[in-house]
N, C-alpha and C positions, 0 to 999 in steps of 0.2 A: 494494610491501609488504615484500619481502625486504630492500631497501635500508634501509627505515625500521627494521625489526627489527634489522638489523646495526648501524645507527647507534646505536640504543638500547642494544644489548648493549655496544658500544664505550664509550658514555658510562658505563655501569655499571662496566665494568672500570677506567675512568679515575677513578671516584669515590674519594674519600678513604677511606671505610670499607672498600671492597673492597681497595684498595691496602694499607691497614694490616693487614687480615686476611691478605692474601697474604704480607706481610712476616712476620707472626707465624707463619703456617703454615710458611714457609721456615725460619724460625729454629727452630721446633719440630722440623721434619724433620731439620735439621742436627744439633741437639742429640741427638735420639733415635737417629739413625743413628750418630752419633759414639760415644755412650755404649754403645749395643748392640754396635757394632763393637769397641770396646775390650774389653768383657766377653767377646765371642766370641773375640778373639785370645788373651786371657789363658787362658780355659778350654781353647782348642785347644792352646795351648802346654803346658798342664798335662797334657792327654791325650797329646800327643806325647812328653813326658818320661816319663810313666808307661809308655807303650808301649816306649820304649827301655830302661827299667829292667827291664821284664818280659823282654825279649829278653836283656838282660845276665844276669839271674838264671837263665834257661833255659840259656844258654851255659855259665855257671859250674857248673851241675848236671851237664851232660854232660862237662865237663872232668875230672871225677873218675874217669872210665873210663880204665884203663891199657892195655887191649888192645882189639883190634878186636871181639872177641867180647863183651866187656863193654859196649862202646859200642852194638853192635847190639841187645843185650838191653835196654839202657836206652831206646833209640829205640822198640823194639817195645812196651815197657811204656807209654811216654808216648803212643804213637799210639793205644793202646787206649782211653785216657781223653780224648784231645784231639779236639775237634770240628774237622774240616778247614775248616769255614766260619769258624771263629774263630782256629784256630791250626794251623800247619803244622810237622810234625816229619818230616824225611826224611834218610836216610843213604845215600850212594852209596859203597860200599867200593871199594877199588882192585881187589880180586879178590873177586868174589862178587855176589850179587843185592841190588838196592836194597831197603831196608825203610823203613817209615813209613806215614803216613796219606794220602800223595799220591805220585803218580809224578812224578819229577823227573829232569831231565837238564840238563847245562850246555851252553849255546849261546853261543859267543863270550865266555865268562867269566861269563855271567849265567845264573841258573837259570830253567828253563822248567817250569812246574807244570801237572799235569793230575790230574783226579780219579782216585783209586785204583779206585773202583767207583761204581755209580749211587747207592749208599747213603752215599757220602762226597763230596757235592758241595762244590765250592769256593765261596768267597764271591764275590758280585757286585762287591765292592769290592776295591780294591788291597790288597796286603800290604806291610808293612815287613819286609824280609828281612835275615837275618844269615847269611852264608856263611862257614863255618870249614873250611879245607883243611889237612890234615896228611898224614903218611905213610900213615895208615890209610884215608883217603878224604876225601869231602866231606860235611860236616854242614850241612844247610839248615834254619834255623829261621825261621818267618814268623808275623807277628801281623797279623790283619785290621785294616783302617782303617775298618771300618764305623761304629764309634762316633764317629770324627772327622767322617766324611762326614755322618752323621745329625745331628751337632751343627750343621753349617752349614744343613741343611734346617730344623731347629728354629728357629734364629735368624732365618732368612729368613721362615718362617711367622709368627714372633712380630712381626717388623717389619711384615709385610703386614697381619696381623690387627689390629694396634693403631694403626699409623700411617695406613693408608688410610681407615678410618672417621673418624678424627680430622680428616684433611684434608677429606674430603667434608662432614662436619658443620660444620667451620669455614667453608668456602666457602659452604655453604648459608646459615649464619647471617649471614655477611658480605653476601650478596646481599639477604637480607631487610632487614637494617639499611640497606643502600645504597638499596634501593627506597623505604624509609620516609623516610630522611633526604633522598633525592633529590627526593621530592615537595616537601619543605619548601624545599630549595634552589631548585627551579624556581619555587615560589611567591614566594620572595624576589626572584629574577631578574625575574619578571613584574611584581612591584610596582615594581622599579627602572625597568623599561622604561616602565611607565605613568606614573610620576613624571617620567621624562625627556621623555615626550611631552606633559606638561602636565596630566595627570590628578591633581590634588591630593588627590582622595578615595581614591586607591589606598592600601591597607593590607595588611600581612602577616597580622595578626590571629593571632598565635601563641597556643597554649594557655597560659593563665596558670599552670597547674600545672607546666609544664616549666621546668627551670632549667639546661638545657645551653647550649652555646655558640651553637647555631643560634637558640635561643629568645632569648638575649641580643642577638644581632645583629638578629633580627626586631623585638624591642621597641625597640631603639635606632633602627632604621630608621623604625618607626611614629612615634616621638617626633619624629624629624627631619622626617618628612612632615607631621605635625600643625603643627609650628612653621613650616614652609614654607607650608602652606596658610593659616595664620593671617596670615603676613606678606603673602602675595599678596592675601588677602581685605582686609587693612587698606589695602594700596596701592590696590586697586580702589575701596575705599570712599572713600579720600581723593580719588581722581580724580573719582569720582561726586559727592562732596560739593562739590568745587571747581566742577565743571561746573554743578551745581544752583544753587550760590550766585551764580555769575557770569552764569548764563544770563539772569536777569531784568534786571540792570543793562545788560548788553550789548544786550539787545533794546530797552531804553529808549533807549540810545544810537543804535541803528539807527533807531528811530522819530523821535528828535530830528533825526537827520541827514536823514531824509526830509523833515521839516518845513523844515529849513534849505535843502534843495535847492530848495524852492518859492519861497524868498525871495531867492535869489541869481540875478542876471541870467545868462541862458543865454549861454554862450560866453565868459564872463569867466574870468580866472585862478582866482577863488574857486570858480567852478562846477566846474572840473576837480578842484580839491582836495576839494570836497564829494563828487563822484562817486567818487573814490578812497576817501574815508572811508566812504561808504555801502557800497562793494564789500567793503572790509575788515571792516566791521561785520557784513555778511551772512555772510562767510566765518567769522568768529568764532562767530556764532550757529549756523552749520552744524556747526562743530567741537563745540560744547557739546551740541547735539542728538544728534550721533553718539555722543559719550561716554556720555550718559545712556541712549541706546538700547542700547549695548553692555552697560552695567551692568544694565539691565533684563533683557536676554536672558540674561546670565550668571547672573542670579538664578533663572532657570527659570520665571518666571511665565507667559510666553506658551505654555507646554506645555498649559495648560488650554484653549487655543483650538484644539488640534490636531484636524484633521479629515482625511478622505480627499481628497487634492488631485490633480487631473489636471495633472501637471507639464508634459506636452506642450502643453497649452493655455496655461499660464503663459508658457512659453518662446516659443511662437508669438506671443502678444500683445506681448511686449516686443521681439521681433524686428521686428514690424510698427511699433511705436512708434518704435524707434530707426533704422528703415530710412532715413527722410528725412534725419535728422541725419548718418548715416554717409555718405549720398550727397553732402550739402552739404560735408562735410569731406574728401571725396575718398577715403573708405574703402569697402571692399566687405564687406557684412554678409550672411552666409548661415546657413541653418538646415537641418541634415540630421537627419532623425528616422527612427526605425524604424517602418515601417508607417504606418497612418492612424488607428488607434484610440487611445483614451486610455491614458496610462501613469500609474498611480497611485502616490503615495507618501503617507505620513502626516505631516502637518505644518501649519504656518500659511501660508496662501496669500499673505498680504501680505509676510511675511518671505522666503518663497521668491522672490517677485517682486523683492524688493529685492536678493537675491543675484544674480539674472539681470541686473538693471539695473546694479548695481555692477560686475559683470565686463565687461559691454559697455562701460560708460563708461571703465573702466580700460584696455580695449583701444583705444578711440577716443583716449584722452588720451595714451597712451604709445607709440603706433605712428605711423610717418610716413605722409604722404599716399600713397595707392596700396596700403596694406597691407590684407590680408584678415583679417577676424575671422569665424571659423567656429564656429557653435553646433551641437552634436550631442547626441542623446539616444537611448539604447537601453535595452531591458529584456530580460534573459535569463531572466526568470521568478522569479529570486530577488533580483537586484540591479538597480537602476536607475542608469545611469551618465550623468551630464551633464557635458559638457566645453566649455570655451571656448578655442579655439586661435587664435593670431595668428602672423604672420611678421615681427614687429617685432624690436627689439633683444633682447628677452627679459630674463631675470633671471639673473645668475650663480648657480651652484649654491650657493656659500657664502653667498649673500644670501637664498635662498628661505625659510629658516626665519625670518629677521628681518622680512621684508616683511609677515608676518602679524601682527606686533606693532603695537599702536596707536601712531600718530604717527611711525612709522618710514618714512623715504623714502630711495630710492637717491640717491646723489650727483648723478647725471645728471638726476634728476627734480625737483631743487630749484627749477628755474625754470619748471616746468610747473604748471598748476593742480592743486589737490588739497590734502588735509590729512593724508594718511597714515593715514586711518581706513577707507578703502574695503575693503581686503583684511582688515583686522582685524575689521570688521563681518561680512564673509563668513565668516571663521573662527568667530566667535561663533555665527552662525546655523547653520553646519554642525555645530558641536559640540552645539548645542541639539537638532538633529534626528538626532544620532548618526550623522552622515554623515562618511565619510572624505574629507579634503581633501588633495589632492596637487598640488604644483607641479612640472612637469617640462619638459624641453627639447623644443622643436618643430623645432629645427635648420633655419632659425633661428626664433626667437620663443619664446613661452611657451605652455604648455598648463596650464590650471587644470581639475582633474577632481574632481567630487564624486560619491561613490558612496553611494546610499541603499538601504535595504531596500525591496524591492517589496511592495506590498500589493494 
């Protein structure tokens, strides 16, 4: 469950809307931080310059004092009105007691400040200090940097209060858009998969009121699927029409050949030719009958005959029927089933029997003497799985999709009996019953598996 959620979250992050939103958010963040940062630096520099100007003005005022006594008097007067938390004024005479609004002393050439009294607290922020030393003593002027420090806090709060909600809202909107568009993308992907697997009825069915890029893609895909469906339907109709039109004359040829066989002397050269002609005529009739049957199945009309069918009884019957033929041809035919009770599926009993017969005949026809053909059937309560496995030459993986097409035969099967319609008929019947048909490797050999819904 956790892996599924993580994979879904990763897919969302990889989606185009989220990635675009992240790009926009990153761009907005960079622009906002850059412009705010530039404004902060300019205002800070202005405050720094103003602070230095204030110190210069204060120093110029005290420079008017000509004697130590005058300077002490000016410092005392300034200290009375100056708040030590904002501004420091202190004088350390060469001979005498320090005066000002803070206690100061010089340590290694730098002033060290302390509060004069509890009522004259110093600032929690640093001071910009101006130290003026002359023969009278040391004058210390200081200006608190609280305004500059608070400016940084204000700008940081401004960025946090404006940018963070914007980022959160942008990401939330992107996720909502991604989930909505993601569903549409998944629907397009599923339609493509169904079309690839041969489901010509698959459609995206986009909302006609939408005019965005996904809607255009979905509509074009639906038009392509419709054209492909019509093309396939036309091709199937042509093959069915040809089969229907040629079936009667070919059957008449077969009847005429049967009549000719009775008039030709047995054992004569003409008799052999007639036998070959009769065999080929029967084969042609079989091809046309199979094509017509596939066309009828693909039309869906047999669904009206669907009933609850005991598939285990059907498989067992055909295993018994083909048992002697398998023994005569040197093959081994087995049937492994789950339990002894019935295994029900919904379908047409005759068509299901034809599936079993075709798969057994396919195994007998294309495997060497001594090969084993194993039928198996199991029911897990939800799915019924029927498989036919052999240990013959098998079918190459690249060919497995093609052998289900009508009239397609492997190159090595050209000399063996058959018309290339057996597995195509099985595929048509499986599709009619909504059963999944899979061809896989038996190492060696082939496994044909049909999975039905249990009922």
